[in-house]
Structure formats: C-alpha cells, structure tokens
C-alpha positions as CSV (number, residue, x, y, z in Angstrom):
1,M,319.6,-37.9,-54.2
2,D,316.4,-38.3,-52.2
3,L,314.0,-40.0,-54.7
4,N,311.1,-38.6,-52.7
5,R,311.9,-35.2,-54.2
6,L,311.6,-36.4,-57.8
7,R,308.4,-35.8,-59.7
8,Y,307.5,-36.1,-63.4
9,I,305.7,-33.8,-65.8
10,G,305.0,-36.2,-68.7
11,D,308.3,-38.0,-69.1
12,R,310.4,-35.1,-67.8
13,P,311.9,-35.5,-64.3
14,V,311.5,-32.5,-62.0
15,G,313.6,-32.2,-58.9
16,P,317.2,-31.7,-57.6
17,D,320.0,-32.9,-59.9
18,H,317.8,-32.5,-63.0
19,P,317.5,-29.6,-65.4
20,V,315.2,-26.9,-64.3
21,F,311.7,-27.3,-65.8
22,V,310.8,-24.0,-67.4
23,T,307.1,-23.2,-68.1
24,G,305.9,-20.2,-70.1
25,E,302.5,-19.3,-68.7
26,I,300.3,-18.0,-71.5
27,G,297.4,-17.9,-69.1
28,I,294.8,-15.6,-70.7
29,N,297.3,-13.3,-72.4
30,H,296.0,-14.6,-75.7
31,N,292.8,-12.5,-75.0
32,G,290.7,-15.2,-76.7
33,S,292.8,-15.3,-79.9
34,L,293.9,-18.8,-80.9
35,E,296.4,-17.2,-83.4
36,D,298.1,-15.3,-80.5
37,A,298.1,-18.4,-78.4
38,L,299.9,-20.4,-81.1
39,A,302.4,-17.6,-81.6
40,M,303.2,-17.7,-77.9
41,I,303.7,-21.4,-78.1
42,D,306.2,-20.8,-80.9
43,A,308.0,-18.2,-78.7
44,A,308.2,-20.8,-75.8
45,V,309.5,-23.5,-78.2
46,N,312.1,-21.1,-79.7
47,A,313.3,-20.1,-76.3
48,G,313.7,-23.7,-75.1
49,C,310.8,-23.9,-72.6
50,D,309.7,-27.3,-71.5
51,A,306.0,-26.5,-71.4
52,V,303.4,-23.8,-71.8
53,K,300.5,-23.3,-69.4
54,F,297.0,-21.9,-69.8
55,Q,294.1,-21.1,-67.4
56,K,290.7,-22.7,-67.5
57,R,287.6,-21.3,-65.9
58,T,283.9,-21.8,-65.8
59,P,282.9,-18.1,-65.8
60,E,279.5,-18.6,-64.0
61,I,281.4,-20.2,-61.1
62,C,284.5,-18.1,-61.0
63,V,282.9,-14.7,-61.3
64,P,281.1,-13.7,-58.1
65,S,277.4,-13.1,-58.7
66,D,277.6,-9.5,-57.6
67,Q,280.3,-8.8,-60.3
68,Q,278.8,-10.7,-63.2
69,G,276.6,-7.8,-64.4
70,I,279.1,-5.0,-63.9
71,E,280.0,-3.4,-67.2
72,R,283.5,-2.6,-68.2
73,D,285.3,-1.2,-71.2
74,T,287.2,-3.8,-73.2
75,P,289.0,-3.9,-76.6
76,W,285.8,-5.5,-77.9
77,G,283.5,-2.7,-76.6
78,R,281.6,-2.2,-73.4
79,M,280.3,-5.5,-71.9
80,T,279.5,-7.1,-68.6
81,Y,282.3,-8.8,-66.7
82,L,280.7,-12.2,-67.2
83,K,280.5,-11.7,-71.0
84,Y,284.1,-10.5,-71.0
85,R,285.2,-13.7,-69.1
86,H,283.5,-15.8,-71.8
87,R,285.1,-13.7,-74.5
88,V,288.6,-14.6,-73.4
89,E,287.9,-18.3,-72.4
90,F,288.9,-21.1,-74.8
91,G,286.6,-24.0,-75.3
92,A,287.1,-27.6,-76.6
93,E,287.8,-26.5,-80.2
94,E,290.6,-24.2,-79.2
95,Y,292.2,-26.6,-76.8
96,E,292.1,-29.4,-79.4
97,A,294.0,-27.1,-81.8
98,I,296.4,-26.2,-79.0
99,S,297.0,-29.9,-78.2
100,R,297.7,-30.7,-81.8
101,Y,300.0,-27.8,-82.3
102,C,302.0,-28.5,-79.1
103,A,302.4,-32.1,-80.3
104,T,303.8,-30.9,-83.6
105,R,306.2,-28.4,-81.9
106,G,307.3,-31.0,-79.3
107,I,306.3,-29.0,-76.2
108,A,304.1,-30.1,-73.3
109,W,301.1,-28.1,-72.2
110,F,298.8,-28.0,-69.2
111,A,296.6,-25.5,-67.4
112,S,295.4,-24.1,-64.1
113,P,291.8,-25.1,-63.5
114,W,289.9,-22.6,-61.4
115,D,286.9,-24.8,-60.6
116,V,285.9,-28.4,-60.5
117,P,284.1,-28.5,-64.0
118,S,287.3,-27.1,-65.4
119,V,289.3,-30.0,-64.0
120,D,286.8,-32.4,-65.6
121,F,287.2,-30.5,-68.9
122,L,291.0,-30.6,-68.8
123,E,291.0,-34.3,-67.9
124,M,289.6,-35.0,-71.3
125,T,292.9,-33.7,-72.8
126,D,295.0,-36.1,-70.8
127,P,297.3,-33.4,-69.4
128,P,300.7,-34.2,-67.9
129,A,299.9,-32.1,-64.8
130,H,297.5,-29.7,-63.2
131,K,298.5,-26.3,-61.7
132,I,296.7,-24.8,-58.7
133,A,296.8,-21.0,-58.8
134,S,297.6,-19.1,-55.6
135,A,294.1,-17.7,-55.7
136,C,292.7,-21.3,-55.5
137,L,294.9,-22.5,-52.7
138,T,292.1,-22.5,-50.1
139,D,289.5,-24.1,-52.3
140,D,289.4,-27.6,-50.8
141,E,286.8,-28.9,-53.2
142,L,289.1,-28.0,-56.1
143,L,292.2,-29.4,-54.4
144,V,290.4,-32.7,-53.7
145,R,289.3,-33.0,-57.3
146,V,292.8,-32.3,-58.7
147,R,294.3,-34.7,-56.2
148,D,291.9,-37.4,-57.3
149,T,293.1,-37.2,-60.9
150,G,296.3,-38.9,-59.8
151,R,298.4,-36.4,-61.8
152,T,301.4,-34.3,-60.8
153,V,300.1,-31.2,-59.1
154,I,302.0,-27.8,-59.0
155,L,300.8,-25.6,-56.2
156,S,301.6,-21.8,-56.1
157,T,301.7,-20.3,-52.6
158,G,301.1,-16.5,-53.3
159,M,299.0,-14.5,-50.9
160,S,298.8,-17.4,-48.5
161,T,299.9,-17.9,-44.8
162,P,302.1,-20.8,-43.7
163,D,299.1,-22.5,-42.1
164,Q,297.1,-22.2,-45.3
165,I,300.0,-23.7,-47.3
166,R,300.3,-26.5,-44.8
167,H,296.6,-27.3,-45.0
168,A,296.6,-27.3,-48.8
169,V,299.6,-29.7,-48.8
170,D,297.8,-31.9,-46.4
171,V,294.8,-32.0,-48.7
172,L,296.8,-32.6,-51.9
173,G,299.3,-35.0,-50.4
174,R,303.0,-34.8,-51.1
175,E,303.6,-37.8,-53.3
176,K,303.0,-36.0,-56.6
177,L,303.3,-32.4,-55.4
178,I,305.6,-29.6,-56.7
179,L,305.4,-26.5,-54.4
180,C,306.1,-23.0,-55.9
181,H,307.1,-19.9,-54.0
182,T,305.1,-17.0,-55.4
183,T,304.3,-13.4,-54.7
184,S,300.9,-12.5,-56.1
185,S,301.4,-8.9,-57.1
186,Y,301.2,-8.0,-60.8
187,P,303.9,-6.9,-61.3
188,A,305.6,-7.9,-58.0
189,P,308.2,-5.4,-56.6
190,A,311.7,-6.8,-56.1
191,A,311.6,-6.0,-52.4
192,E,308.5,-8.3,-52.0
193,L,309.8,-11.3,-53.9
194,N,311.4,-12.8,-50.7
195,L,313.4,-15.4,-52.6
196,R,314.8,-16.9,-49.4
197,M,311.3,-18.4,-49.0
198,I,312.6,-21.0,-51.4
199,H,314.9,-22.3,-48.7
200,T,312.2,-21.9,-46.1
201,L,309.9,-24.2,-48.1
202,M,312.7,-26.6,-48.7
203,H,313.2,-27.0,-44.9
204,A,309.5,-27.1,-44.2
205,Y,308.8,-29.7,-47.0
206,P,312.0,-31.7,-47.5
207,D,310.2,-34.4,-49.4
208,V,308.7,-32.0,-52.0
209,P,310.5,-30.3,-54.9
210,I,310.4,-26.5,-54.7
211,G,309.9,-24.2,-57.6
212,Y,309.3,-20.5,-58.3
213,S,306.4,-18.8,-60.1
214,G,307.4,-15.2,-60.8
215,H,305.3,-12.1,-61.5
216,E,308.1,-9.5,-61.4
217,I,309.5,-7.2,-64.1
218,G,312.9,-8.3,-65.3
219,L,314.7,-11.6,-65.5
220,Q,317.5,-11.6,-63.0
221,T,315.4,-12.4,-60.0
222,T,314.0,-15.5,-61.7
223,V,317.6,-16.6,-62.5
224,A,318.4,-16.0,-58.8
225,A,315.6,-18.3,-57.8
226,V,317.3,-21.1,-59.8
227,A,320.6,-20.3,-58.0
228,L,318.7,-20.7,-54.7
229,G,317.6,-24.2,-55.8
230,A,314.3,-23.8,-57.6
231,C,313.9,-26.8,-59.8
232,F,310.7,-25.6,-61.5
233,V,310.3,-22.1,-62.9
234,E,307.2,-20.4,-64.4
235,R,306.8,-16.9,-65.9
236,H,303.9,-15.3,-67.7
237,I,304.7,-14.8,-71.3
238,T,303.2,-12.4,-73.9
239,L,303.8,-11.2,-77.4
240,D,303.7,-7.6,-76.3
241,R,303.7,-6.2,-72.7
242,A,301.6,-3.3,-73.9
243,N,298.7,-5.6,-74.9
244,W,295.4,-5.3,-73.0
245,G,295.1,-7.5,-69.9
246,S,295.9,-7.6,-66.2
247,D,298.8,-10.0,-66.6
248,Q,300.6,-8.4,-69.5
249,A,302.8,-6.0,-67.5
250,A,304.2,-8.8,-65.4
251,S,304.9,-11.0,-68.5
252,V,308.0,-11.7,-70.5
253,E,308.2,-11.0,-74.3
254,P,309.7,-13.5,-76.7
255,G,313.2,-11.9,-76.7
256,G,313.3,-11.8,-73.0
257,L,312.1,-15.3,-72.7
258,Q,315.0,-16.5,-74.9
259,R,317.4,-14.7,-72.6
260,L,315.8,-16.1,-69.5
261,V,316.0,-19.7,-70.5
262,R,319.6,-19.2,-71.8
263,D,320.6,-17.7,-68.4
264,I,318.8,-20.4,-66.4
265,R,320.7,-23.1,-68.3
266,I,324.0,-21.2,-67.8
267,V,323.4,-20.8,-64.1
268,E,322.4,-24.4,-63.5
269,A,325.5,-25.6,-65.3
270,A,327.6,-23.3,-63.3
271,L,326.2,-24.5,-59.9
272,G,328.0,-27.8,-60.2
273,D,327.8,-30.5,-57.6
274,G,329.6,-28.9,-54.7
275,V,332.6,-31.3,-54.8
276,K,335.9,-29.5,-54.9
277,R,338.2,-30.7,-57.7
278,V,341.1,-29.5,-59.9
279,Y,339.8,-29.2,-63.4
280,D,342.0,-30.1,-66.4
281,S,341.8,-26.5,-67.5
282,E,343.4,-25.5,-64.2
283,V,346.5,-27.8,-64.5
284,P,348.6,-25.7,-66.9
285,I,347.6,-22.5,-65.0
286,R,348.7,-24.1,-61.7
287,A,352.0,-25.2,-63.2
288,K,352.6,-21.6,-64.4
289,L,351.4,-19.6,-61.4
290,R,351.6,-21.6,-58.2
291,R,354.7,-20.7,-56.2
292,V,354.7,-23.7,-53.9
293,G,354.3,-26.9,-56.0
294,L,354.2,-29.6,-53.3
295,E,350.8,-31.3,-53.4
296,S,351.1,-32.1,-49.7
297,V,351.1,-28.5,-48.7
298,V,347.7,-27.4,-47.3
299,G,346.4,-23.9,-47.7
C-alpha cells in the first residue's frame, strides 16, 4: 500500500486497506437542543459510526449583512435570520458537554468551522480533525487557518469546479488531506450524485485518500460509493427527518443509520483483496461438481 494515502483521525487510520471511516454529521440538526445532540450521538454509537460531526459558525461573520435583519418564521417564533443563527449555535458550555459525552461513549467528534474565529474556538477542544464544508472551499483565509493547525483536514468538493478544487488542495497541502466527493443539493437526486467522480479524484490526486459526503435520500448509493473505493463516508443524521431544518430531509434516521453502517461493513468485507484463490469452502463443492479434475487444465 502507498503510505502517502494513509491519514489518521485520532488514532484511527483512514485510507485504502483500512476499514471505512464512517461519520454521522449532526451538523445543526440538533436545532440548538443539547438533549437532541446527545441522542444523535447515541444513535451514531449504536450504529457503529467512528465519529460524529458538528458545524461551528460565528453568525455575524457567516450571515451576509444584507440578510441579518430579514425576519423569518421559526419553531421559536418569528425572528431575524441573525437571531435564528444564534439560536441554533452551540457555545463553549454545550461543546464541553458534547466532548465529555463522546468520551464516555467512546466515539470521536469534530466539526466544520465556517470562519476563522470558529477554528480558534474548536482548537480549544483539541479535535482530531477539521472539516471544510463545500461552501467554504474557496475561502482561502479559512483554508490557511485550518492548514496551520497541523491537524487532519477533510475537504468536501460540492458545487466546485476542478480548478477550484485544485486551488484548495494547493492551499491546504496534501500531507494531511482527505478529499471527499460531494453533490451539494439537499437532498441530492440520484442522477446528480456522479459517483464515478470518486475514481476521477483518485486519478487526479493519487497521493490523497478519497471519501464521500452524501446528501441523498436512501442508503444504497452511499454503499455504492464504498464499493467504488471511498475510504471515508459522511452522512447527515437526524432523530426524525420531519423535524424543522434545511438538512433534515437529506439526513438518515437512527434505524437507517444502523442499516447503512451494517451494509458498509458487509460490502468492504466482500470487496476482498483482488487476489484469486480457492477458498476452503469451495473444495468440497469442487470435488462434487467439477467434471474435469486435473489441476493442470486451464479454463
């Protein structure tokens, strides 16, 4: 195996010839409820995920100034978009509770920082990695700050051109990078998933492990991404897809998450190593069914 395609998230190796690293993205599907966030951590643990992921923003930076005062209806009443973003944003107290809970449940956690102060905030939690969301791929200031942490960086490539991806990779460097094929529709239609991009990225970046971040409805296409060679998989998770929020419809509920991780493990075991061999289980069948028994016969 080419060791240049091996990365680590905490003490877990990520790359070819290693078990697929499965991340349940909680994101902001908790809607500001720590109780719901902890319940989704439980769902990820019960399903066998390797990590959960959140999103961290500084609302005053991430919400464009012309949108901050726009009012919208929310489950908590009518409020400005800026106030809503604060309403669903976790602070130090919540993340300290999340960190403690993940430690007791034996699961890693990290987040997608959407701005430089959010990187600084997350660095205080000593995360095993940082994730760059597709929406942030062209934010060089953010990329440089994340690169300078020296941590593993997972980069999603949705809504980006090949040149934009290449530039982001050049800024981040390849040594600690995991690159994820992504289609940034919520939910993404199957005809636009373009899973063969996994192979395209493998050829374009042979020294970088390639993963998949899915926003589709259903599980089979994510399992197909594993069959195509994705060594990192991320799906949004939720307690109930009917909950309020823009990511809920493209998320996986606890029962579906259990099936997804189960099927990923079955498929990766079934892929094997590509070396043809006669298995012990085949020997009695061969003795019973093969009409020509000479081992020297070819064909």
